[in-house]
The first five atom37 places (N, CA, C, CB, O) and aatype in JSON, in Angstrom:
{
  "aatype": [20, 20, 20, 20, 20, 20, 20, 20, 20, 20, 20, 20, 20, 20, 20, 20, 20, 20, 20, 20, 20, 20, 20, 20, 20, 20, 20, 20, 20, 20, 20, 20, 20, 20, 20, 20, 20, 20, 20, 20, 20, 20, 20, 20, 20, 20, 20, 20, 20, 20, 20, 20, 20, 20, 20, 20, 20, 20, 20, 20, 20, 20, 20, 20, 20, 20, 20, 20, 20, 20, 20, 20, 20, 20, 20, 20, 20, 20, 20, 20, 20, 20, 20, 20, 20, 20, 20, 20, 20, 20, 20, 20, 20, 20, 20, 20, 20, 20, 20, 20, 20, 20, 20, 20, 20, 20, 20, 20, 20, 20, 20, 20, 20, 20, 20, 20, 20, 20, 20, 20, 20, 20, 20, 20],
  "atom_mask": [
    [1, 1, 1, 1, 1],
    [1, 1, 1, 1, 1],
    [1, 1, 1, 1, 1],
    [1, 1, 1, 1, 1],
    [1, 1, 1, 1, 1],
    [1, 1, 1, 1, 1],
    [1, 1, 1, 1, 1],
    [1, 1, 1, 1, 1],
    [1, 1, 1, 1, 1],
    [1, 1, 1, 1, 1],
    [1, 1, 1, 1, 1],
    [1, 1, 1, 1, 1],
    [1, 1, 1, 1, 1],
    [1, 1, 1, 1, 1],
    [1, 1, 1, 1, 1],
    [1, 1, 1, 1, 1],
    [1, 1, 1, 1, 1],
    [1, 1, 1, 1, 1],
    [1, 1, 1, 1, 1],
    [1, 1, 1, 1, 1],
    [1, 1, 1, 1, 1],
    [1, 1, 1, 1, 1],
    [1, 1, 1, 1, 1],
    [1, 1, 1, 1, 1],
    [1, 1, 1, 1, 1],
    [1, 1, 1, 1, 1],
    [1, 1, 1, 1, 1],
    [1, 1, 1, 1, 1],
    [1, 1, 1, 1, 1],
    [1, 1, 1, 1, 1],
    [1, 1, 1, 1, 1],
    [1, 1, 1, 1, 1],
    [1, 1, 1, 1, 1],
    [1, 1, 1, 1, 1],
    [1, 1, 1, 1, 1],
    [1, 1, 1, 1, 1],
    [1, 1, 1, 1, 1],
    [1, 1, 1, 1, 1],
    [1, 1, 1, 1, 1],
    [1, 1, 1, 1, 1],
    [1, 1, 1, 1, 1],
    [1, 1, 1, 1, 1],
    [1, 1, 1, 1, 1],
    [1, 1, 1, 1, 1],
    [1, 1, 1, 1, 1],
    [1, 1, 1, 1, 1],
    [1, 1, 1, 1, 1],
    [1, 1, 1, 1, 1],
    [1, 1, 1, 1, 1],
    [1, 1, 1, 1, 1],
    [1, 1, 1, 1, 1],
    [1, 1, 1, 1, 1],
    [1, 1, 1, 1, 1],
    [1, 1, 1, 1, 1],
    [1, 1, 1, 1, 1],
    [1, 1, 1, 1, 1],
    [1, 1, 1, 1, 1],
    [1, 1, 1, 1, 1],
    [1, 1, 1, 1, 1],
    [1, 1, 1, 1, 1],
    [1, 1, 1, 1, 1],
    [1, 1, 1, 1, 1],
    [1, 1, 1, 1, 1],
    [1, 1, 1, 1, 1],
    [1, 1, 1, 1, 1],
    [1, 1, 1, 1, 1],
    [1, 1, 1, 1, 1],
    [1, 1, 1, 1, 1],
    [1, 1, 1, 1, 1],
    [1, 1, 1, 1, 1],
    [1, 1, 1, 1, 1],
    [1, 1, 1, 1, 1],
    [1, 1, 1, 1, 1],
    [1, 1, 1, 1, 1],
    [1, 1, 1, 1, 1],
    [1, 1, 1, 1, 1],
    [1, 1, 1, 1, 1],
    [1, 1, 1, 1, 1],
    [1, 1, 1, 1, 1],
    [1, 1, 1, 1, 1],
    [1, 1, 1, 1, 1],
    [1, 1, 1, 1, 1],
    [1, 1, 1, 1, 1],
    [1, 1, 1, 1, 1],
    [1, 1, 1, 1, 1],
    [1, 1, 1, 1, 1],
    [1, 1, 1, 1, 1],
    [1, 1, 1, 1, 1],
    [1, 1, 1, 1, 1],
    [1, 1, 1, 1, 1],
    [1, 1, 1, 1, 1],
    [1, 1, 1, 1, 1],
    [1, 1, 1, 1, 1],
    [1, 1, 1, 1, 1],
    [1, 1, 1, 1, 1],
    [1, 1, 1, 1, 1],
    [1, 1, 1, 1, 1],
    [1, 1, 1, 1, 1],
    [1, 1, 1, 1, 1],
    [1, 1, 1, 1, 1],
    [1, 1, 1, 1, 1],
    [1, 1, 1, 1, 1],
    [1, 1, 1, 1, 1],
    [1, 1, 1, 1, 1],
    [1, 1, 1, 1, 1],
    [1, 1, 1, 1, 1],
    [1, 1, 1, 1, 1],
    [1, 1, 1, 1, 1],
    [1, 1, 1, 1, 1],
    [1, 1, 1, 1, 1],
    [1, 1, 1, 1, 1],
    [1, 1, 1, 1, 1],
    [1, 1, 1, 1, 1],
    [1, 1, 1, 1, 1],
    [1, 1, 1, 1, 1],
    [1, 1, 1, 1, 1],
    [1, 1, 1, 1, 1],
    [1, 1, 1, 1, 1],
    [1, 1, 1, 1, 1],
    [1, 1, 1, 1, 1],
    [1, 1, 1, 1, 1],
    [1, 1, 1, 1, 1],
    [1, 1, 1, 1, 1],
    [1, 1, 1, 1, 1]
  ],
  "atom_positions": [
    [[10.27, -97.11, -18.12], [9.92, -95.48, -18.64], [8.9, -94.76, -18.4], [9.82, -95.3, -19.89], [8.07, -94.87, -19.3]],
    [[8.52, -93.9, -17.39], [7.61, -93.05, -17.02], [7.34, -91.87, -17.68], [7.82, -92.8, -15.95], [8.04, -90.93, -17.28]],
    [[6.4, -91.56, -18.73], [6.35, -90.25, -19.03], [4.88, -89.44, -18.31], [6.41, -90.22, -20.69], [3.8, -90.02, -18.22]],
    [[5.1, -88.2, -17.91], [3.93, -87.85, -17.44], [3.27, -86.79, -18.44], [4.11, -87.35, -16.04], [2.13, -86.36, -18.32]],
    [[4.35, -86.39, -19.64], [3.66, -85.61, -20.42], [3.61, -85.73, -21.63], [3.9, -84.63, -20.27], [4.71, -86.1, -22.03]],
    [[2.76, -85.59, -22.59], [2.53, -85.64, -24.26], [1.28, -86.93, -23.91], [4.33, -86.23, -25.53], [0.37, -87.09, -23.1]],
    [[1.93, -87.7, -25.11], [0.9, -88.88, -25.35], [1.66, -90.11, -25.34], [0.08, -88.79, -26.75], [2.86, -90.02, -25.1]],
    [[1.11, -91.34, -25.57], [1.56, -92.53, -25.91], [0.68, -93.26, -26.85], [1.8, -93.22, -24.78], [-0.53, -93.03, -26.94]],
    [[1.31, -94.16, -27.55], [0.48, -95.09, -28.25], [-0.4, -95.66, -27.69], [1.02, -95.95, -28.74], [-0.21, -95.78, -26.48]],
    [[-1.62, -96.21, -28.21], [-2.51, -97.17, -27.1], [-2.19, -98.36, -26.84], [-3.8, -97.42, -27.4], [-2.31, -98.84, -25.71]],
    [[-1.63, -99.16, -28.12], [-1.25, -100.26, -28.06], [0.05, -100.84, -26.84], [-0.97, -100.36, -29.41], [0.23, -101.9, -26.24]],
    [[0.69, -99.67, -26.88], [2.07, -99.75, -26.57], [1.63, -99.49, -24.75], [3.23, -98.38, -27.58], [2.17, -100.15, -23.86]],
    [[0.64, -98.47, -24.5], [0.1, -98.46, -23.43], [-0.62, -99.48, -22.61], [-0.46, -97.71, -23.58], [-0.53, -99.73, -21.41]],
    [[-1.4, -100.02, -23.59], [-2.27, -101.3, -22.89], [-1.15, -102.33, -22.48], [-3.49, -102.14, -24.07], [-1.09, -102.79, -21.34]],
    [[-0.24, -102.67, -23.53], [0.82, -103.66, -23.21], [1.6, -103.41, -21.89], [1.81, -103.68, -24.35], [1.84, -104.27, -21.05]],
    [[2.05, -101.75, -21.84], [2.71, -101.49, -20.65], [2.16, -101.56, -19.26], [3.11, -100.39, -20.78], [3.0, -101.58, -18.35]],
    [[0.88, -101.61, -18.93], [-0.01, -101.69, -17.83], [-0.49, -103.21, -17.74], [-1.22, -100.65, -18.02], [-1.42, -103.56, -17.02]],
    [[0.18, -104.01, -18.48], [-0.3, -105.28, -18.51], [-1.55, -105.71, -18.93], [-0.2, -105.67, -17.48], [-1.79, -106.88, -18.63]],
    [[-2.35, -105.17, -19.5], [-3.91, -105.37, -19.77], [-3.94, -106.57, -20.87], [-4.71, -103.85, -20.41], [-4.94, -107.27, -21.04]],
    [[-2.75, -106.73, -21.57], [-2.41, -107.51, -22.62], [-0.98, -108.02, -22.48], [-2.62, -106.78, -23.84], [-0.09, -107.28, -22.05]],
    [[-0.72, -109.49, -22.91], [0.47, -110.17, -23.11], [1.9, -109.53, -23.49], [0.14, -110.99, -24.02], [2.92, -109.46, -22.8]],
    [[1.64, -109.06, -24.84], [2.17, -108.72, -26.01], [1.62, -107.45, -26.47], [2.0, -109.73, -26.93], [0.43, -107.12, -26.53]],
    [[2.9, -106.65, -26.86], [2.38, -105.28, -27.94], [1.8, -106.11, -28.97], [3.74, -104.1, -28.72], [0.58, -105.94, -28.92]],
    [[2.01, -106.67, -29.58], [1.13, -107.47, -30.89], [-0.03, -107.62, -30.63], [1.5, -108.87, -31.3], [-0.87, -107.04, -31.31]],
    [[-0.43, -108.51, -29.46], [-1.54, -108.54, -29.4], [-2.38, -107.57, -29.07], [-1.68, -109.26, -28.9], [-3.49, -107.88, -29.5]],
    [[-2.41, -106.56, -28.54], [-2.55, -105.23, -28.49], [-3.09, -104.41, -29.59], [-1.46, -104.81, -28.23], [-4.2, -103.88, -29.67]],
    [[-2.05, -104.4, -30.44], [-2.07, -104.11, -31.8], [-3.09, -104.91, -32.61], [-0.75, -104.3, -32.31], [-3.62, -104.27, -33.51]],
    [[-3.41, -105.99, -32.49], [-4.18, -107.01, -33.28], [-5.51, -106.44, -32.35], [-3.62, -108.93, -33.19], [-6.34, -105.9, -33.08]],
    [[-5.82, -106.43, -31.14], [-6.87, -106.15, -30.69], [-7.81, -104.89, -31.36], [-6.51, -106.01, -29.45], [-9.02, -104.84, -31.6]],
    [[-6.63, -103.82, -31.57], [-6.91, -102.48, -31.91], [-7.63, -102.76, -33.29], [-5.54, -101.48, -31.96], [-8.77, -102.44, -33.61]],
    [[-6.75, -103.39, -33.95], [-6.89, -103.7, -35.51], [-8.42, -104.07, -35.39], [-5.8, -105.08, -36.2], [-9.3, -103.39, -35.89]],
    [[-8.63, -105.21, -34.69], [-9.97, -106.18, -34.69], [-11.11, -105.27, -34.07], [-9.77, -107.72, -33.66], [-12.26, -105.69, -34.19]],
    [[-10.9, -103.97, -33.35], [-11.83, -103.24, -33.21], [-12.31, -103.52, -31.63], [-12.78, -103.49, -34.34], [-13.36, -103.02, -31.21]],
    [[-11.65, -104.17, -30.97], [-11.84, -104.39, -29.56], [-11.46, -103.29, -28.64], [-11.14, -105.54, -29.18], [-11.91, -103.28, -27.49]],
    [[-10.72, -102.44, -29.03], [-10.52, -101.21, -28.15], [-11.07, -99.77, -28.5], [-9.11, -101.06, -28.02], [-11.33, -99.36, -29.63]],
    [[-11.18, -99.11, -27.37], [-11.97, -97.7, -27.81], [-11.28, -96.77, -26.63], [-14.01, -97.77, -27.7], [-11.11, -97.03, -25.43]],
    [[-11.03, -95.91, -27.19], [-10.49, -94.69, -26.62], [-11.75, -93.74, -26.51], [-9.26, -94.05, -27.55], [-12.25, -93.35, -27.57]],
    [[-12.44, -93.24, -25.03], [-13.65, -92.27, -24.93], [-14.51, -92.59, -26.2], [-13.18, -90.59, -24.89], [-14.82, -91.81, -27.1]],
    [[-14.81, -93.89, -26.07], [-15.89, -94.37, -27.07], [-15.8, -94.56, -28.38], [-16.82, -93.65, -27.07], [-16.81, -94.9, -29.0]],
    [[-14.66, -94.4, -29.01], [-14.42, -94.49, -30.31], [-13.41, -95.57, -30.44], [-14.03, -93.22, -30.88], [-12.58, -95.68, -29.54]],
    [[-13.38, -96.51, -31.64], [-12.42, -97.38, -31.88], [-11.42, -96.66, -32.54], [-12.85, -98.48, -32.58], [-11.55, -95.74, -33.34]],
    [[-10.47, -97.15, -32.13], [-8.87, -96.83, -32.59], [-7.81, -97.63, -32.96], [-8.25, -96.28, -31.71], [-7.79, -98.78, -32.51]],
    [[-6.83, -97.23, -33.76], [-5.76, -97.88, -34.35], [-4.67, -98.14, -33.25], [-5.24, -97.03, -35.53], [-4.62, -97.69, -32.1]],
    [[-4.16, -98.63, -33.62], [-2.84, -98.99, -32.56], [-2.11, -97.5, -32.61], [-1.56, -100.48, -33.24], [-1.82, -97.02, -31.51]],
    [[-1.89, -96.98, -33.4], [-1.03, -95.74, -33.2], [-2.05, -94.79, -32.4], [-0.46, -95.03, -34.73], [-1.32, -94.14, -31.65]],
    [[-3.13, -94.46, -32.23], [-3.85, -93.45, -31.53], [-3.3, -93.32, -30.19], [-5.29, -93.73, -31.48], [-3.15, -94.15, -29.3]],
    [[-2.99, -91.94, -30.26], [-2.37, -91.41, -28.78], [-3.08, -91.46, -27.62], [-2.04, -90.06, -28.78], [-4.25, -91.14, -27.85]],
    [[-2.89, -91.73, -26.4], [-3.7, -91.71, -25.02], [-2.91, -90.98, -24.31], [-4.02, -93.08, -24.27], [-1.68, -90.96, -24.19]],
    [[-4.16, -90.08, -23.62], [-3.38, -89.2, -22.59], [-3.87, -89.34, -21.16], [-3.48, -87.68, -22.96], [-4.73, -90.2, -20.93]],
    [[-3.4, -88.58, -20.18], [-4.2, -89.16, -18.77], [-5.62, -88.68, -18.93], [-3.56, -88.52, -17.18], [-5.96, -87.79, -19.7]],
    [[-6.29, -89.26, -18.26], [-7.8, -89.07, -18.37], [-8.54, -89.57, -19.29], [-8.13, -87.94, -18.45], [-9.75, -89.61, -19.09]],
    [[-7.98, -90.05, -20.5], [-8.82, -90.92, -21.12], [-9.31, -92.78, -20.83], [-8.21, -90.73, -22.27], [-8.75, -93.7, -20.24]],
    [[-10.58, -92.67, -21.56], [-11.09, -93.73, -20.79], [-10.79, -94.89, -21.94], [-12.77, -93.49, -20.27], [-11.05, -94.73, -23.13]],
    [[-10.24, -96.01, -21.42], [-9.78, -97.01, -22.72], [-10.47, -98.08, -22.38], [-8.13, -97.44, -22.95], [-10.26, -98.5, -21.24]],
    [[-11.49, -98.82, -23.24], [-12.39, -99.93, -23.23], [-11.79, -100.99, -23.87], [-13.65, -99.65, -23.82], [-11.81, -100.92, -25.1]],
    [[-11.13, -102.2, -23.26], [-10.78, -103.44, -23.97], [-11.33, -104.49, -23.83], [-9.74, -103.78, -23.84], [-11.5, -104.95, -22.7]],
    [[-11.75, -105.17, -25.01], [-12.44, -106.29, -24.45], [-11.37, -107.47, -25.2], [-14.28, -106.33, -24.91], [-10.82, -107.57, -26.3]],
    [[-11.41, -108.27, -23.97], [-10.47, -109.56, -24.42], [-10.74, -110.59, -23.24], [-8.64, -109.16, -24.54], [-11.03, -110.2, -22.12]],
    [[-10.62, -111.95, -23.57], [-10.79, -112.94, -22.94], [-11.88, -113.11, -22.42], [-10.05, -113.05, -22.26], [-11.99, -113.55, -21.27]],
    [[-13.1, -112.72, -23.35], [-14.47, -113.0, -22.95], [-15.01, -111.98, -22.31], [-14.6, -114.1, -22.16], [-16.23, -111.92, -22.44]],
    [[-14.35, -110.85, -21.41], [-14.81, -109.83, -20.57], [-14.26, -108.49, -21.47], [-14.18, -110.01, -18.94], [-13.45, -108.38, -22.39]],
    [[-15.13, -107.5, -20.72], [-14.43, -106.18, -21.06], [-13.7, -105.32, -19.92], [-15.49, -105.28, -21.65], [-14.29, -105.13, -18.86]],
    [[-12.83, -104.96, -20.06], [-11.87, -103.73, -18.98], [-12.26, -102.75, -19.28], [-10.29, -103.48, -19.04], [-12.33, -102.42, -20.46]],
    [[-12.56, -102.12, -18.51], [-12.79, -100.54, -18.73], [-11.96, -99.65, -17.54], [-14.57, -100.18, -18.61], [-12.16, -99.77, -16.33]],
    [[-11.07, -98.82, -18.12], [-10.12, -98.04, -17.17], [-9.86, -96.9, -17.53], [-8.92, -98.56, -16.95], [-10.19, -96.55, -18.67]],
    [[-9.17, -95.98, -16.6], [-9.09, -94.63, -17.07], [-7.66, -94.38, -16.95], [-9.99, -93.6, -16.28], [-7.16, -94.93, -15.96]],
    [[-6.99, -93.82, -17.56], [-5.35, -93.75, -17.63], [-5.18, -92.47, -16.62], [-4.6, -93.43, -19.44], [-5.89, -91.46, -16.72]],
    [[-4.19, -92.64, -15.68], [-3.95, -91.71, -14.92], [-2.25, -91.38, -15.0], [-4.53, -92.12, -13.57], [-1.65, -90.49, -14.4]],
    [[-1.86, -92.1, -15.68], [-0.22, -92.18, -15.97], [-0.08, -92.9, -17.35], [0.7, -93.13, -14.71], [-0.71, -93.88, -17.75]],
    [[0.82, -92.24, -17.92], [1.54, -92.44, -18.9], [2.69, -93.24, -19.04], [1.76, -91.51, -19.18], [3.81, -92.8, -18.76]],
    [[2.45, -94.53, -19.5], [3.86, -95.57, -19.36], [4.55, -95.83, -20.83], [3.36, -97.29, -18.69], [3.75, -96.35, -21.6]],
    [[5.59, -95.64, -21.3], [6.24, -96.43, -22.54], [6.5, -97.49, -22.59], [7.22, -96.14, -22.94], [6.49, -98.21, -23.59]],
    [[6.82, -97.81, -21.35], [7.97, -99.3, -21.31], [7.16, -99.98, -20.6], [9.66, -99.29, -20.52], [6.41, -99.33, -19.87]],
    [[7.05, -101.57, -20.61], [6.49, -102.26, -19.83], [7.28, -102.37, -18.16], [6.37, -103.5, -20.63], [8.45, -102.71, -18.0]],
    [[6.51, -102.06, -17.24], [6.83, -102.19, -15.97], [6.07, -103.06, -14.7], [6.87, -101.0, -15.73], [4.95, -103.54, -14.87]],
    [[6.65, -103.17, -13.68], [6.17, -104.62, -12.76], [4.54, -104.23, -12.48], [7.23, -104.86, -10.9], [3.99, -103.16, -12.77]],
    [[4.08, -105.12, -11.99], [2.57, -105.4, -11.87], [2.22, -104.22, -10.93], [2.14, -106.99, -11.23], [1.31, -103.46, -11.25]],
    [[3.09, -103.99, -9.43], [2.57, -102.88, -8.92], [2.76, -101.7, -9.19], [2.7, -102.86, -8.01], [2.36, -100.82, -8.41]],
    [[3.32, -101.45, -10.19], [3.46, -100.0, -10.78], [2.7, -99.77, -12.02], [4.91, -99.68, -11.1], [2.45, -98.63, -12.43]],
    [[2.35, -100.82, -12.6], [1.18, -100.79, -13.63], [-0.31, -100.65, -13.2], [1.23, -102.01, -14.37], [-1.27, -100.19, -13.83]],
    [[-0.23, -101.16, -12.04], [-1.88, -101.0, -11.08], [-1.68, -99.35, -10.8], [-2.02, -102.2, -9.08], [-2.74, -98.76, -10.97]],
    [[-0.85, -98.69, -10.51], [-0.95, -97.17, -10.2], [-1.25, -96.49, -11.49], [0.42, -96.56, -9.55], [-1.72, -95.36, -11.33]],
    [[-1.08, -96.93, -12.9], [-1.15, -96.13, -14.22], [-2.53, -96.01, -14.43], [-0.43, -96.81, -15.51], [-2.78, -95.21, -15.33]],
    [[-3.63, -96.58, -13.86], [-4.8, -96.54, -14.42], [-5.83, -96.43, -13.06], [-4.98, -97.85, -15.42], [-5.5, -96.73, -11.92]],
    [[-6.95, -96.0, -13.42], [-8.24, -96.63, -12.73], [-9.35, -97.65, -13.22], [-8.95, -95.63, -12.42], [-9.97, -97.32, -14.23]],
    [[-9.63, -98.7, -12.67], [-9.94, -99.96, -13.13], [-11.4, -99.36, -12.69], [-9.16, -101.48, -12.43], [-11.67, -98.98, -11.55]],
    [[-12.49, -99.34, -14.06], [-14.16, -99.2, -13.62], [-14.54, -100.58, -14.35], [-15.19, -97.56, -14.33], [-15.6, -100.59, -14.98]],
    [[-13.8, -101.67, -14.33], [-14.66, -102.9, -15.31], [-15.54, -103.2, -14.41], [-13.84, -104.39, -15.87], [-15.44, -102.98, -13.2]],
    [[-16.49, -103.75, -15.01], [-17.57, -104.57, -13.98], [-16.8, -105.97, -13.64], [-19.26, -104.95, -14.83], [-15.83, -106.45, -14.22]],
    [[-17.51, -106.47, -12.58], [-16.95, -107.52, -12.23], [-17.1, -108.91, -13.12], [-17.38, -107.63, -11.02], [-18.11, -109.01, -13.82]],
    [[-16.17, -109.94, -13.12], [-16.38, -110.89, -14.14], [-17.2, -111.59, -13.44], [-15.25, -111.63, -14.72], [-17.28, -111.67, -12.21]],
    [[-18.01, -112.22, -14.48], [-19.08, -113.37, -14.5], [-18.5, -114.19, -13.45], [-19.29, -114.22, -15.98], [-17.29, -114.38, -13.34]],
    [[-19.71, -114.85, -12.42], [-19.31, -116.01, -11.49], [-18.83, -116.84, -12.43], [-20.43, -116.7, -10.58], [-18.95, -116.71, -13.65]],
    [[-18.0, -118.19, -11.52], [-17.36, -119.24, -12.57], [-18.64, -120.46, -12.46], [-15.51, -119.91, -11.99], [-18.97, -120.74, -11.31]],
    [[-19.1, -120.92, -13.2], [-19.91, -121.78, -12.81], [-19.38, -122.98, -12.55], [-20.81, -121.85, -13.56], [-18.34, -123.39, -13.06]],
    [[-20.19, -123.66, -11.63], [-19.66, -125.05, -11.23], [-19.46, -126.19, -12.38], [-20.67, -125.62, -10.19], [-20.36, -126.41, -13.19]],
    [[-18.32, -126.84, -12.4], [-18.03, -127.36, -13.57], [-18.52, -128.77, -13.03], [-16.48, -127.14, -14.13], [-18.24, -129.25, -11.93]],
    [[-19.31, -129.34, -14.01], [-20.37, -130.63, -13.82], [-18.87, -131.59, -13.88], [-21.94, -130.97, -15.39], [-17.8, -131.07, -14.18]],
    [[-18.98, -132.84, -13.59], [-17.87, -133.69, -13.85], [-18.66, -134.64, -14.86], [-17.19, -134.43, -12.44], [-19.6, -135.33, -14.47]],
    [[-18.23, -134.64, -16.16], [-18.59, -135.51, -17.34], [-18.35, -136.82, -17.0], [-17.86, -135.19, -18.59], [-17.19, -137.11, -16.68]],
    [[-19.27, -137.75, -17.02], [-19.1, -139.27, -17.02], [-17.85, -139.64, -17.94], [-20.49, -140.03, -17.59], [-17.58, -139.11, -19.02]],
    [[-17.2, -140.61, -17.34], [-15.77, -141.05, -17.97], [-16.03, -142.44, -18.34], [-14.4, -140.95, -16.92], [-16.71, -143.13, -17.58]],
    [[-15.5, -142.96, -19.53], [-15.54, -144.25, -20.03], [-14.16, -144.77, -19.65], [-15.88, -144.31, -21.57], [-13.15, -144.07, -19.6]],
    [[-14.25, -146.04, -19.4], [-13.27, -146.92, -18.81], [-12.31, -146.89, -20.35], [-14.0, -148.63, -18.16], [-12.72, -146.74, -21.5]],
    [[-10.94, -147.08, -19.87], [-10.31, -146.97, -20.82], [-10.16, -148.43, -21.89], [-9.16, -146.41, -20.23], [-10.02, -149.54, -21.38]],
    [[-10.19, -148.29, -23.0], [-10.23, -149.37, -23.7], [-11.57, -150.0, -24.0], [-9.46, -150.19, -23.1], [-11.67, -151.05, -24.64]],
    [[-12.82, -149.19, -23.41], [-14.34, -149.55, -23.44], [-14.68, -149.06, -25.2], [-15.4, -148.47, -22.0], [-15.85, -149.24, -25.52]],
    [[-13.95, -148.6, -26.08], [-14.46, -148.55, -27.18], [-15.45, -147.17, -27.16], [-15.11, -149.9, -27.45], [-15.59, -146.33, -26.28]],
    [[-16.12, -147.31, -28.58], [-16.8, -145.7, -28.83], [-17.39, -145.7, -27.92], [-17.73, -145.23, -30.03], [-17.28, -146.64, -27.13]],
    [[-18.33, -144.54, -27.68], [-19.52, -144.56, -26.91], [-20.58, -144.64, -27.86], [-19.67, -143.39, -26.02], [-20.46, -144.11, -28.97]],
    [[-21.63, -145.26, -27.51], [-22.84, -145.37, -27.9], [-23.73, -144.12, -28.61], [-23.38, -145.81, -26.8], [-23.4, -143.0, -28.22]],
    [[-24.55, -144.17, -29.37], [-25.39, -142.82, -29.68], [-26.05, -142.53, -28.38], [-26.59, -142.96, -30.94], [-26.11, -141.32, -28.15]],
    [[-26.46, -143.15, -27.65], [-27.45, -143.11, -26.16], [-26.26, -142.34, -25.47], [-28.0, -144.93, -25.22], [-26.4, -141.13, -25.35]],
    [[-25.04, -142.97, -24.99], [-24.03, -142.52, -24.57], [-23.75, -140.8, -24.58], [-23.19, -143.26, -25.25], [-23.62, -139.83, -23.83]],
    [[-23.76, -141.25, -26.09], [-23.39, -139.48, -26.78], [-23.95, -138.49, -26.25], [-23.84, -139.12, -28.26], [-23.36, -137.66, -25.55]],
    [[-25.31, -138.46, -26.54], [-26.62, -137.71, -26.04], [-26.77, -137.34, -24.54], [-27.83, -138.58, -26.35], [-27.25, -136.28, -24.14]],
    [[-26.26, -138.44, -23.67], [-26.47, -138.2, -22.3], [-25.09, -137.17, -22.02], [-26.54, -139.76, -21.35], [-25.18, -136.32, -21.13]],
    [[-24.04, -137.26, -22.68], [-22.72, -136.82, -22.35], [-23.13, -135.22, -22.99], [-21.29, -137.84, -23.14], [-22.65, -134.27, -22.36]],
    [[-23.74, -134.99, -23.87], [-24.05, -133.76, -24.45], [-25.02, -132.86, -23.85], [-24.44, -133.99, -25.63], [-24.98, -131.63, -23.97]],
    [[-26.13, -133.71, -23.02], [-26.97, -133.34, -22.01], [-26.33, -132.48, -20.65], [-27.58, -134.64, -21.61], [-26.53, -131.4, -20.09]],
    [[-25.53, -133.56, -20.52], [-25.01, -132.81, -19.22], [-23.81, -131.65, -19.45], [-24.4, -133.98, -18.18], [-23.38, -130.78, -18.7]],
    [[-23.51, -131.98, -20.6], [-22.73, -130.57, -20.87], [-23.33, -129.34, -21.22], [-21.88, -130.69, -21.89], [-22.72, -128.31, -21.52]],
    [[-24.75, -129.54, -21.14], [-25.56, -128.2, -21.48], [-25.6, -127.79, -23.21], [-24.73, -126.86, -20.58], [-25.94, -126.64, -23.51]],
    [[-25.25, -128.75, -24.26], [-25.39, -128.46, -25.78], [-26.66, -128.93, -26.22], [-24.29, -129.13, -26.67], [-26.99, -128.81, -27.4]]
  ]
}
């Protein structure tokens, strides 16, 4: 369902444009203070209009989008991508994962020295 007039609930819109997997996750993000509309923290029922800036902090990164089209129902990914302009900063580069040393099966519990070496390799 596409609506070009009025306003839509922010949690419904975030879910509709596929920024979160479920509407309840969108509502939870709003209640936790992870969603801002035009710089203000909002509740799930806050109305969004075309031109509003929505900031969503999820999965370890911040998404900054500007609403261009209002959607009430979840739509396909190509249609959803047309409903906003993505101004998000690029995601941080993935660090090369170090291969942690593996113990032979049945070798028993690692010694204190082996545990320290493993922790040092993992950067803890």
